[in-house]
CHARMM internal coordinates of N, CA and C (Angstrom, degrees):
IC EDIT
DIST 1 N 1 CA 1.4480
DIST 1 CA 1 C 1.5203
ANGL 1 N 1 CA 1 C 107.88
DIST 1 C 2 N 1.3136
ANGL 1 CA 1 C 2 N 115.67
DIHE 1 N 1 CA 1 C 2 N 134.75
DIST 2 N 2 CA 1.4547
ANGL 1 C 2 N 2 CA 120.92
DIHE 1 CA 1 C 2 N 2 CA 178.18
DIST 2 CA 2 C 1.5272
ANGL 2 N 2 CA 2 C 110.58
DIHE 1 C 2 N 2 CA 2 C -71.09
DIST 2 C 3 N 1.3268
ANGL 2 CA 2 C 3 N 115.73
DIHE 2 N 2 CA 2 C 3 N 151.91
DIST 3 N 3 CA 1.4587
ANGL 2 C 3 N 3 CA 120.95
DIHE 2 CA 2 C 3 N 3 CA 177.15
DIST 3 CA 3 C 1.5253
ANGL 3 N 3 CA 3 C 110.53
DIHE 2 C 3 N 3 CA 3 C -57.28
DIST 3 C 4 N 1.3492
ANGL 3 CA 3 C 4 N 116.53
DIHE 3 N 3 CA 3 C 4 N -38.51
DIST 4 N 4 CA 1.4644
ANGL 3 C 4 N 4 CA 121.10
DIHE 3 CA 3 C 4 N 4 CA 178.85
DIST 4 CA 4 C 1.5281
ANGL 4 N 4 CA 4 C 110.60
DIHE 3 C 4 N 4 CA 4 C -61.24
DIST 4 C 5 N 1.3193
ANGL 4 CA 4 C 5 N 116.83
DIHE 4 N 4 CA 4 C 5 N -42.88
DIST 5 N 5 CA 1.4693
ANGL 4 C 5 N 5 CA 120.64
DIHE 4 CA 4 C 5 N 5 CA 178.36
DIST 5 CA 5 C 1.5204
ANGL 5 N 5 CA 5 C 110.89
DIHE 4 C 5 N 5 CA 5 C -63.84
DIST 5 C 6 N 1.3136
ANGL 5 CA 5 C 6 N 116.27
DIHE 5 N 5 CA 5 C 6 N -41.06
DIST 6 N 6 CA 1.4594
ANGL 5 C 6 N 6 CA 120.76
DIHE 5 CA 5 C 6 N 6 CA 178.96
DIST 6 CA 6 C 1.5349
ANGL 6 N 6 CA 6 C 109.92
DIHE 5 C 6 N 6 CA 6 C -60.81
DIST 6 C 7 N 1.3181
ANGL 6 CA 6 C 7 N 116.69
DIHE 6 N 6 CA 6 C 7 N -45.14
DIST 7 N 7 CA 1.4683
ANGL 6 C 7 N 7 CA 121.06
DIHE 6 CA 6 C 7 N 7 CA 178.23
DIST 7 CA 7 C 1.5357
ANGL 7 N 7 CA 7 C 110.57
DIHE 6 C 7 N 7 CA 7 C -61.46
DIST 7 C 8 N 1.3188
ANGL 7 CA 7 C 8 N 116.68
DIHE 7 N 7 CA 7 C 8 N -43.88
DIST 8 N 8 CA 1.4681
ANGL 7 C 8 N 8 CA 120.45
DIHE 7 CA 7 C 8 N 8 CA 179.55
DIST 8 CA 8 C 1.5234
ANGL 8 N 8 CA 8 C 111.18
DIHE 7 C 8 N 8 CA 8 C -61.52
DIST 8 C 9 N 1.3229
ANGL 8 CA 8 C 9 N 116.50
DIHE 8 N 8 CA 8 C 9 N -43.56
DIST 9 N 9 CA 1.4612
ANGL 8 C 9 N 9 CA 119.93
DIHE 8 CA 8 C 9 N 9 CA 179.72
DIST 9 CA 9 C 1.5251
ANGL 9 N 9 CA 9 C 111.52
DIHE 8 C 9 N 9 CA 9 C -64.89
DIST 9 C 10 N 1.3164
ANGL 9 CA 9 C 10 N 116.99
DIHE 9 N 9 CA 9 C 10 N -39.56
DIST 10 N 10 CA 1.4635
ANGL 9 C 10 N 10 CA 119.71
DIHE 9 CA 9 C 10 N 10 CA 176.34
DIST 10 CA 10 C 1.5200
ANGL 10 N 10 CA 10 C 110.80
DIHE 9 C 10 N 10 CA 10 C -62.15
DIST 10 C 11 N 1.3265
ANGL 10 CA 10 C 11 N 116.67
DIHE 10 N 10 CA 10 C 11 N -41.06
DIST 11 N 11 CA 1.4627
ANGL 10 C 11 N 11 CA 120.83
DIHE 10 CA 10 C 11 N 11 CA 179.14
DIST 11 CA 11 C 1.5243
ANGL 11 N 11 CA 11 C 111.20
DIHE 10 C 11 N 11 CA 11 C -65.39
DIST 11 C 12 N 1.3219
ANGL 11 CA 11 C 12 N 116.93
DIHE 11 N 11 CA 11 C 12 N -38.10
DIST 12 N 12 CA 1.4701
ANGL 11 C 12 N 12 CA 121.27
DIHE 11 CA 11 C 12 N 12 CA 177.95
DIST 12 CA 12 C 1.5324
ANGL 12 N 12 CA 12 C 109.73
DIHE 11 C 12 N 12 CA 12 C -63.50
DIST 12 C 13 N 1.3182
ANGL 12 CA 12 C 13 N 116.73
DIHE 12 N 12 CA 12 C 13 N -45.31
DIST 13 N 13 CA 1.4719
ANGL 12 C 13 N 13 CA 120.50
DIHE 12 CA 12 C 13 N 13 CA 179.75
DIST 13 CA 13 C 1.5219
ANGL 13 N 13 CA 13 C 110.54
DIHE 12 C 13 N 13 CA 13 C -63.46
DIST 13 C 14 N 1.3302
ANGL 13 CA 13 C 14 N 117.59
DIHE 13 N 13 CA 13 C 14 N -43.45
DIST 14 N 14 CA 1.4652
ANGL 13 C 14 N 14 CA 120.89
DIHE 13 CA 13 C 14 N 14 CA 178.63
DIST 14 CA 14 C 1.5237
ANGL 14 N 14 CA 14 C 110.95
DIHE 13 C 14 N 14 CA 14 C -60.95
DIST 14 C 15 N 1.3280
ANGL 14 CA 14 C 15 N 117.18
DIHE 14 N 14 CA 14 C 15 N -43.36
DIST 15 N 15 CA 1.4653
ANGL 14 C 15 N 15 CA 120.85
DIHE 14 CA 14 C 15 N 15 CA 179.89
DIST 15 CA 15 C 1.5237
ANGL 15 N 15 CA 15 C 110.67
DIHE 14 C 15 N 15 CA 15 C -64.74
DIST 15 C 16 N 1.3179
ANGL 15 CA 15 C 16 N 117.22
DIHE 15 N 15 CA 15 C 16 N -41.02
DIST 16 N 16 CA 1.4664
ANGL 15 C 16 N 16 CA 120.59
DIHE 15 CA 15 C 16 N 16 CA 178.31
DIST 16 CA 16 C 1.5305
ANGL 16 N 16 CA 16 C 110.46
DIHE 15 C 16 N 16 CA 16 C -64.47
DIST 16 C 17 N 1.3220
ANGL 16 CA 16 C 17 N 116.72
DIHE 16 N 16 CA 16 C 17 N -41.31
DIST 17 N 17 CA 1.4662
ANGL 16 C 17 N 17 CA 120.50
DIHE 16 CA 16 C 17 N 17 CA 177.27
DIST 17 CA 17 C 1.5288
ANGL 17 N 17 CA 17 C 110.88
DIHE 16 C 17 N 17 CA 17 C -61.17
DIST 17 C 18 N 1.3165
ANGL 17 CA 17 C 18 N 116.78
DIHE 17 N 17 CA 17 C 18 N -39.42
DIST 18 N 18 CA 1.4633
ANGL 17 C 18 N 18 CA 120.17
DIHE 17 CA 17 C 18 N 18 CA 178.84
DIST 18 CA 18 C 1.5190
ANGL 18 N 18 CA 18 C 111.44
DIHE 17 C 18 N 18 CA 18 C -67.03
DIST 18 C 19 N 1.3066
ANGL 18 CA 18 C 19 N 117.15
DIHE 18 N 18 CA 18 C 19 N -39.47
DIST 19 N 19 CA 1.4649
ANGL 18 C 19 N 19 CA 120.12
DIHE 18 CA 18 C 19 N 19 CA 176.82
DIST 19 CA 19 C 1.5292
ANGL 19 N 19 CA 19 C 110.01
DIHE 18 C 19 N 19 CA 19 C -58.34
DIST 19 C 20 N 1.3185
ANGL 19 CA 19 C 20 N 115.72
DIHE 19 N 19 CA 19 C 20 N -45.92
DIST 20 N 20 CA 1.4656
ANGL 19 C 20 N 20 CA 120.07
DIHE 19 CA 19 C 20 N 20 CA 178.70
DIST 20 CA 20 C 1.5263
ANGL 20 N 20 CA 20 C 109.81
DIHE 19 C 20 N 20 CA 20 C -61.94
DIST 20 C 21 N 1.3239
ANGL 20 CA 20 C 21 N 116.60
DIHE 20 N 20 CA 20 C 21 N -44.68
DIST 21 N 21 CA 1.4659
ANGL 20 C 21 N 21 CA 120.48
DIHE 20 CA 20 C 21 N 21 CA -179.84
DIST 21 CA 21 C 1.5271
ANGL 21 N 21 CA 21 C 111.31
DIHE 20 C 21 N 21 CA 21 C -60.57
DIST 21 C 22 N 1.3254
ANGL 21 CA 21 C 22 N 116.88
DIHE 21 N 21 CA 21 C 22 N -45.69
DIST 22 N 22 CA 1.4627
ANGL 21 C 22 N 22 CA 121.13
DIHE 21 CA 21 C 22 N 22 CA -175.61
DIST 22 CA 22 C 1.5240
ANGL 22 N 22 CA 22 C 112.86
DIHE 21 C 22 N 22 CA 22 C -72.19
DIST 22 C 23 N 1.3193
ANGL 22 CA 22 C 23 N 117.27
DIHE 22 N 22 CA 22 C 23 N -20.95
DIST 23 N 23 CA 1.4681
ANGL 22 C 23 N 23 CA 119.75
DIHE 22 CA 22 C 23 N 23 CA -174.82
DIST 23 CA 23 C 1.5268
ANGL 23 N 23 CA 23 C 113.33
DIHE 22 C 23 N 23 CA 23 C -115.82
DIST 23 C 24 N 1.3105
ANGL 23 CA 23 C 24 N 118.32
DIHE 23 N 23 CA 23 C 24 N 3.47
DIST 24 N 24 CA 1.4645
ANGL 23 C 24 N 24 CA 120.42
DIHE 23 CA 23 C 24 N 24 CA -174.09
DIST 24 CA 24 C 1.5239
ANGL 24 N 24 CA 24 C 113.58
DIHE 23 C 24 N 24 CA 24 C -63.39
DIST 24 C 25 N 1.3042
ANGL 24 CA 24 C 25 N 117.78
DIHE 24 N 24 CA 24 C 25 N -28.26
DIST 25 N 25 CA 1.4623
ANGL 24 C 25 N 25 CA 121.39
DIHE 24 CA 24 C 25 N 25 CA -179.89
DIST 25 CA 25 C 1.5365
ANGL 25 N 25 CA 25 C 112.44
DIHE 24 C 25 N 25 CA 25 C -89.69
DIST 25 C 26 N 1.3042
ANGL 25 CA 25 C 26 N 116.84
DIHE 25 N 25 CA 25 C 26 N -9.42
DIST 26 N 26 CA 1.4644
ANGL 25 C 26 N 26 CA 121.99
DIHE 25 CA 25 C 26 N 26 CA -177.15
DIST 26 CA 26 C 1.5223
ANGL 26 N 26 CA 26 C 109.05
DIHE 25 C 26 N 26 CA 26 C -75.58
DIST 26 C 27 N 1.3198
ANGL 26 CA 26 C 27 N 116.76
DIHE 26 N 26 CA 26 C 27 N 132.71
DIST 27 N 27 CA 1.4634
ANGL 26 C 27 N 27 CA 121.66
DIHE 26 CA 26 C 27 N 27 CA -175.58
DIST 27 CA 27 C 1.5259
ANGL 27 N 27 CA 27 C 114.32
DIHE 26 C 27 N 27 CA 27 C -100.87
DIST 27 C 28 N 1.3433
ANGL 27 CA 27 C 28 N 118.02
DIHE 27 N 27 CA 27 C 28 N -16.35
DIST 28 N 28 CA 1.4628
ANGL 27 C 28 N 28 CA 119.48
DIHE 27 CA 27 C 28 N 28 CA -177.43
DIST 28 CA 28 C 1.5258
ANGL 28 N 28 CA 28 C 109.82
DIHE 27 C 28 N 28 CA 28 C -156.28
DIST 28 C 29 N 1.3229
ANGL 28 CA 28 C 29 N 117.00
DIHE 28 N 28 CA 28 C 29 N 160.92
DIST 29 N 29 CA 1.4645
ANGL 28 C 29 N 29 CA 119.61
DIHE 28 CA 28 C 29 N 29 CA 175.67
DIST 29 CA 29 C 1.5369
ANGL 29 N 29 CA 29 C 112.22
DIHE 28 C 29 N 29 CA 29 C -58.46
DIST 29 C 30 N 1.3165
ANGL 29 CA 29 C 30 N 116.93
DIHE 29 N 29 CA 29 C 30 N -38.16
DIST 30 N 30 CA 1.4635
ANGL 29 C 30 N 30 CA 120.05
DIHE 29 CA 29 C 30 N 30 CA 178.72
DIST 30 CA 30 C 1.5284
ANGL 30 N 30 CA 30 C 111.65
DIHE 29 C 30 N 30 CA 30 C -62.64
DIST 30 C 31 N 1.3165
ANGL 30 CA 30 C 31 N 115.60
DIHE 30 N 30 CA 30 C 31 N -40.86
DIST 31 N 31 CA 1.4603
ANGL 30 C 31 N 31 CA 119.48
DIHE 30 CA 30 C 31 N 31 CA 178.73
DIST 31 CA 31 C 1.5267
ANGL 31 N 31 CA 31 C 110.95
DIHE 30 C 31 N 31 CA 31 C -63.74
DIST 31 C 32 N 1.3160
ANGL 31 CA 31 C 32 N 117.28
DIHE 31 N 31 CA 31 C 32 N -41.53
DIST 32 N 32 CA 1.4611
ANGL 31 C 32 N 32 CA 120.75
DIHE 31 CA 31 C 32 N 32 CA 176.98
DIST 32 CA 32 C 1.5208
ANGL 32 N 32 CA 32 C 110.46
DIHE 31 C 32 N 32 CA 32 C -63.16
DIST 32 C 33 N 1.3155
ANGL 32 CA 32 C 33 N 116.87
DIHE 32 N 32 CA 32 C 33 N -42.43
DIST 33 N 33 CA 1.4652
ANGL 32 C 33 N 33 CA 121.55
DIHE 32 CA 32 C 33 N 33 CA -179.02
DIST 33 CA 33 C 1.5248
ANGL 33 N 33 CA 33 C 111.42
DIHE 32 C 33 N 33 CA 33 C -63.21
DIST 33 C 34 N 1.3141
ANGL 33 CA 33 C 34 N 117.52
DIHE 33 N 33 CA 33 C 34 N -30.18
DIST 34 N 34 CA 1.4615
ANGL 33 C 34 N 34 CA 121.53
DIHE 33 CA 33 C 34 N 34 CA -179.50
DIST 34 CA 34 C 1.5337
ANGL 34 N 34 CA 34 C 112.76
DIHE 33 C 34 N 34 CA 34 C -84.10
DIST 34 C 35 N 1.3218
ANGL 34 CA 34 C 35 N 117.09
DIHE 34 N 34 CA 34 C 35 N -19.35
DIST 35 N 35 CA 1.4710
ANGL 34 C 35 N 35 CA 121.86
DIHE 34 CA 34 C 35 N 35 CA 179.76
DIST 35 CA 35 C 1.5302
ANGL 35 N 35 CA 35 C 107.97
DIHE 34 C 35 N 35 CA 35 C -94.61
DIST 35 C 36 N 1.3192
ANGL 35 CA 35 C 36 N 115.81
DIHE 35 N 35 CA 35 C 36 N 89.24
DIST 36 N 36 CA 1.4646
ANGL 35 C 36 N 36 CA 120.43
DIHE 35 CA 35 C 36 N 36 CA -172.84
DIST 36 CA 36 C 1.5240
ANGL 36 N 36 CA 36 C 113.47
DIHE 35 C 36 N 36 CA 36 C -57.80
DIST 36 C 37 N 1.3189
ANGL 36 CA 36 C 37 N 117.88
DIHE 36 N 36 CA 36 C 37 N -41.49
DIST 37 N 37 CA 1.4671
ANGL 36 C 37 N 37 CA 119.93
DIHE 36 CA 36 C 37 N 37 CA -177.87
DIST 37 CA 37 C 1.5225
ANGL 37 N 37 CA 37 C 111.33
DIHE 36 C 37 N 37 CA 37 C -65.01
DIST 37 C 38 N 1.3262
ANGL 37 CA 37 C 38 N 116.96
DIHE 37 N 37 CA 37 C 38 N -47.19
DIST 38 N 38 CA 1.4650
ANGL 37 C 38 N 38 CA 119.97
DIHE 37 CA 37 C 38 N 38 CA -179.93
DIST 38 CA 38 C 1.5233
ANGL 38 N 38 CA 38 C 110.97
DIHE 37 C 38 N 38 CA 38 C -66.06
DIST 38 C 39 N 1.3245
ANGL 38 CA 38 C 39 N 116.40
DIHE 38 N 38 CA 38 C 39 N -40.51
DIST 39 N 39 CA 1.4617
ANGL 38 C 39 N 39 CA 120.86
DIHE 38 CA 38 C 39 N 39 CA 178.83
DIST 39 CA 39 C 1.5265
ANGL 39 N 39 CA 39 C 110.16
DIHE 38 C 39 N 39 CA 39 C -61.12
DIST 39 C 40 N 1.3356
ANGL 39 CA 39 C 40 N 116.13
DIHE 39 N 39 CA 39 C 40 N -51.43
DIST 40 N 40 CA 1.4645
ANGL 39 C 40 N 40 CA 119.99
DIHE 39 CA 39 C 40 N 40 CA -178.95
DIST 40 CA 40 C 1.5257
ANGL 40 N 40 CA 40 C 111.93
DIHE 39 C 40 N 40 CA 40 C -62.07
DIST 40 C 41 N 1.3267
ANGL 40 CA 40 C 41 N 116.93
DIHE 40 N 40 CA 40 C 41 N -40.60
DIST 41 N 41 CA 1.4644
ANGL 40 C 41 N 41 CA 120.42
DIHE 40 CA 40 C 41 N 41 CA 179.68
DIST 41 CA 41 C 1.5257
ANGL 41 N 41 CA 41 C 111.03
DIHE 40 C 41 N 41 CA 41 C -64.64
DIST 41 C 42 N 1.3226
ANGL 41 CA 41 C 42 N 115.83
DIHE 41 N 41 CA 41 C 42 N -43.47
DIST 42 N 42 CA 1.4603
ANGL 41 C 42 N 42 CA 119.23
DIHE 41 CA 41 C 42 N 42 CA 179.21
DIST 42 CA 42 C 1.5273
ANGL 42 N 42 CA 42 C 110.86
DIHE 41 C 42 N 42 CA 42 C -65.28
DIST 42 C 43 N 1.3229
ANGL 42 CA 42 C 43 N 116.98
DIHE 42 N 42 CA 42 C 43 N -44.93
DIST 43 N 43 CA 1.4695
ANGL 42 C 43 N 43 CA 120.14
DIHE 42 CA 42 C 43 N 43 CA -178.97
DIST 43 CA 43 C 1.5246
ANGL 43 N 43 CA 43 C 111.52
DIHE 42 C 43 N 43 CA 43 C -63.63
DIST 43 C 44 N 1.3311
ANGL 43 CA 43 C 44 N 117.48
DIHE 43 N 43 CA 43 C 44 N -38.74
DIST 44 N 44 CA 1.4645
ANGL 43 C 44 N 44 CA 119.69
DIHE 43 CA 43 C 44 N 44 CA 178.56
DIST 44 CA 44 C 1.5269
ANGL 44 N 44 CA 44 C 110.45
DIHE 43 C 44 N 44 CA 44 C -62.57
DIST 44 C 45 N 1.3049
ANGL 44 CA 44 C 45 N 117.01
DIHE 44 N 44 CA 44 C 45 N -35.66
DIST 45 N 45 CA 1.4598
ANGL 44 C 45 N 45 CA 119.09
DIHE 44 CA 44 C 45 N 45 CA 178.78
DIST 45 CA 45 C 1.5217
ANGL 45 N 45 CA 45 C 111.90
DIHE 44 C 45 N 45 CA 45 C -72.77
DIST 45 C 46 N 1.3342
ANGL 45 CA 45 C 46 N 118.38
DIHE 45 N 45 CA 45 C 46 N -28.47
DIST 46 N 46 CA 1.4601
ANGL 45 C 46 N 46 CA 119.80
DIHE 45 CA 45 C 46 N 46 CA 171.02
DIST 46 CA 46 C 1.5254
ANGL 46 N 46 CA 46 C 110.16
DIHE 45 C 46 N 46 CA 46 C -65.58
DIST 46 C 47 N 1.3315
ANGL 46 CA 46 C 47 N 116.60
DIHE 46 N 46 CA 46 C 47 N -36.48
DIST 47 N 47 CA 1.4723
ANGL 46 C 47 N 47 CA 120.73
DIHE 46 CA 46 C 47 N 47 CA 176.12
DIST 47 CA 47 C 1.5276
ANGL 47 N 47 CA 47 C 109.50
DIHE 46 C 47 N 47 CA 47 C -63.16
DIST 47 C 48 N 1.3251
ANGL 47 CA 47 C 48 N 116.99
DIHE 47 N 47 CA 47 C 48 N -44.32
DIST 48 N 48 CA 1.4679
ANGL 47 C 48 N 48 CA 121.20
DIHE 47 CA 47 C 48 N 48 CA 178.08
DIST 48 CA 48 C 1.5272
ANGL 48 N 48 CA 48 C 110.02
DIHE 47 C 48 N 48 CA 48 C -58.40
DIST 48 C 49 N 1.3257
ANGL 48 CA 48 C 49 N 116.87
DIHE 48 N 48 CA 48 C 49 N -44.88
DIST 49 N 49 CA 1.4675
ANGL 48 C 49 N 49 CA 120.12
DIHE 48 CA 48 C 49 N 49 CA 178.91
DIST 49 CA 49 C 1.5204
ANGL 49 N 49 CA 49 C 110.16
DIHE 48 C 49 N 49 CA 49 C -59.16
DIST 49 C 50 N 1.3204
ANGL 49 CA 49 C 50 N 117.19
DIHE 49 N 49 CA 49 C 50 N -46.29
DIST 50 N 50 CA 1.4626
ANGL 49 C 50 N 50 CA 120.61
DIHE 49 CA 49 C 50 N 50 CA 179.50
DIST 50 CA 50 C 1.5199
ANGL 50 N 50 CA 50 C 112.23
DIHE 49 C 50 N 50 CA 50 C -60.05
DIST 50 C 51 N 1.3230
ANGL 50 CA 50 C 51 N 116.81
DIHE 50 N 50 CA 50 C 51 N -43.69
DIST 51 N 51 CA 1.4709
ANGL 50 C 51 N 51 CA 120.73
DIHE 50 CA 50 C 51 N 51 CA 179.48
DIST 51 CA 51 C 1.5265
ANGL 51 N 51 CA 51 C 111.27
DIHE 50 C 51 N 51 CA 51 C -64.67
DIST 51 C 52 N 1.3163
ANGL 51 CA 51 C 52 N 116.92
DIHE 51 N 51 CA 51 C 52 N -39.80
DIST 52 N 52 CA 1.4599
ANGL 51 C 52 N 52 CA 119.97
DIHE 51 CA 51 C 52 N 52 CA -179.97
DIST 52 CA 52 C 1.5264
ANGL 52 N 52 CA 52 C 111.50
DIHE 51 C 52 N 52 CA 52 C -69.42
DIST 52 C 53 N 1.3221
ANGL 52 CA 52 C 53 N 117.50
DIHE 52 N 52 CA 52 C 53 N -35.81
DIST 53 N 53 CA 1.4671
ANGL 52 C 53 N 53 CA 120.51
DIHE 52 CA 52 C 53 N 53 CA 176.05
DIST 53 CA 53 C 1.5268
ANGL 53 N 53 CA 53 C 109.61
DIHE 52 C 53 N 53 CA 53 C -63.35
DIST 53 C 54 N 1.3373
ANGL 53 CA 53 C 54 N 116.82
DIHE 53 N 53 CA 53 C 54 N -40.62
DIST 54 N 54 CA 1.4687
ANGL 53 C 54 N 54 CA 120.63
DIHE 53 CA 53 C 54 N 54 CA 177.85
DIST 54 CA 54 C 1.5222
ANGL 54 N 54 CA 54 C 111.63
DIHE 53 C 54 N 54 CA 54 C -60.41
DIST 54 C 55 N 1.3343
ANGL 54 CA 54 C 55 N 117.25
DIHE 54 N 54 CA 54 C 55 N -33.68
DIST 55 N 55 CA 1.4656
ANGL 54 C 55 N 55 CA 121.60
DIHE 54 CA 54 C 55 N 55 CA -176.20
DIST 55 CA 55 C 1.5259
ANGL 55 N 55 CA 55 C 113.85
DIHE 54 C 55 N 55 CA 55 C -82.11
DIST 55 C 56 N 1.3358
ANGL 55 CA 55 C 56 N 117.73
DIHE 55 N 55 CA 55 C 56 N -11.96
DIST 56 N 56 CA 1.4661
ANGL 55 C 56 N 56 CA 119.53
DIHE 55 CA 55 C 56 N 56 CA 177.24
DIST 56 CA 56 C 1.5271
ANGL 56 N 56 CA 56 C 109.53
DIHE 55 C 56 N 56 CA 56 C -61.26
DIST 56 C 57 N 1.3080
ANGL 56 CA 56 C 57 N 116.41
DIHE 56 N 56 CA 56 C 57 N 143.72
DIST 57 N 57 CA 1.4635
ANGL 56 C 57 N 57 CA 119.95
DIHE 56 CA 56 C 57 N 57 CA -178.77
DIST 57 CA 57 C 1.5252
ANGL 57 N 57 CA 57 C 110.84
DIHE 56 C 57 N 57 CA 57 C -65.66
DIST 57 C 58 N 1.3125
ANGL 57 CA 57 C 58 N 115.51
DIHE 57 N 57 CA 57 C 58 N 152.77
DIST 58 N 58 CA 1.4691
ANGL 57 C 58 N 58 CA 120.40
DIHE 57 CA 57 C 58 N 58 CA 178.36
DIST 58 CA 58 C 1.5227
ANGL 58 N 58 CA 58 C 110.86
DIHE 57 C 58 N 58 CA 58 C -61.04
DIST 58 C 59 N 1.3321
ANGL 58 CA 58 C 59 N 117.54
DIHE 58 N 58 CA 58 C 59 N -37.59
DIST 59 N 59 CA 1.4632
ANGL 58 C 59 N 59 CA 120.38
DIHE 58 CA 58 C 59 N 59 CA 178.17
DIST 59 CA 59 C 1.5226
ANGL 59 N 59 CA 59 C 111.39
DIHE 58 C 59 N 59 CA 59 C -61.61
DIST 59 C 60 N 1.3141
ANGL 59 CA 59 C 60 N 116.57
DIHE 59 N 59 CA 59 C 60 N -40.69
DIST 60 N 60 CA 1.4589
ANGL 59 C 60 N 60 CA 120.47
DIHE 59 CA 59 C 60 N 60 CA 178.20
DIST 60 CA 60 C 1.5196
ANGL 60 N 60 CA 60 C 110.19
DIHE 59 C 60 N 60 CA 60 C -65.17
DIST 60 C 61 N 1.3332
ANGL 60 CA 60 C 61 N 116.70
DIHE 60 N 60 CA 60 C 61 N -45.46
DIST 61 N 61 CA 1.4684
ANGL 60 C 61 N 61 CA 120.86
DIHE 60 CA 60 C 61 N 61 CA -179.93
DIST 61 CA 61 C 1.5267
ANGL 61 N 61 CA 61 C 111.40
DIHE 60 C 61 N 61 CA 61 C -62.52
DIST 61 C 62 N 1.3229
ANGL 61 CA 61 C 62 N 117.08
DIHE 61 N 61 CA 61 C 62 N -38.41
DIST 62 N 62 CA 1.4679
ANGL 61 C 62 N 62 CA 120.30
DIHE 61 CA 61 C 62 N 62 CA 178.17
DIST 62 CA 62 C 1.5205
ANGL 62 N 62 CA 62 C 110.83
DIHE 61 C 62 N 62 CA 62 C -64.49
DIST 62 C 63 N 1.3234
ANGL 62 CA 62 C 63 N 116.43
DIHE 62 N 62 CA 62 C 63 N -37.94
DIST 63 N 63 CA 1.4567
ANGL 62 C 63 N 63 CA 120.96
DIHE 62 CA 62 C 63 N 63 CA 179.54
DIST 63 CA 63 C 1.5148
ANGL 63 N 63 CA 63 C 111.92
DIHE 62 C 63 N 63 CA 63 C -65.14
DIST 63 C 64 N 1.3261
ANGL 63 CA 63 C 64 N 117.26
DIHE 63 N 63 CA 63 C 64 N -32.27
DIST 64 N 64 CA 1.4702
ANGL 63 C 64 N 64 CA 121.57
DIHE 63 CA 63 C 64 N 64 CA 178.32
DIST 64 CA 64 C 1.5146
ANGL 64 N 64 CA 64 C 110.43
DIHE 63 C 64 N 64 CA 64 C -67.27
DIST 64 C 65 N 1.3100
ANGL 64 CA 64 C 65 N 116.75
DIHE 64 N 64 CA 64 C 65 N -40.14
DIST 65 N 65 CA 1.4646
ANGL 64 C 65 N 65 CA 121.61
DIHE 64 CA 64 C 65 N 65 CA -175.91
DIST 65 CA 65 C 1.5168
ANGL 65 N 65 CA 65 C 112.89
DIHE 64 C 65 N 65 CA 65 C -73.16
DIST 65 C 66 N 1.3094
ANGL 65 CA 65 C 66 N 117.18
DIHE 65 N 65 CA 65 C 66 N -24.09
DIST 66 N 66 CA 1.4879
ANGL 65 C 66 N 66 CA 119.50
DIHE 65 CA 65 C 66 N 66 CA -176.81
DIST 66 CA 66 C 1.4924
ANGL 66 N 66 CA 66 C 112.44
DIHE 65 C 66 N 66 CA 66 C -86.54
END
COOR INIT
IC SEED 1 N 1 CA 1 C
IC BUILD
């Protein structure tokens, strides 16, 4: 695994952990939708995950699919 891939995976895990942290007290989708700060924080971390997935090397992505 390339160092870049390792960094991307660490960033993905950190973002996922933050999503859990920011939403752990939320009881329903409606409650999350009404809590603008938690909603925005969680959504931004989904953006981070998407960006980090884009940065993974093609070789790494091919290995996932096989």
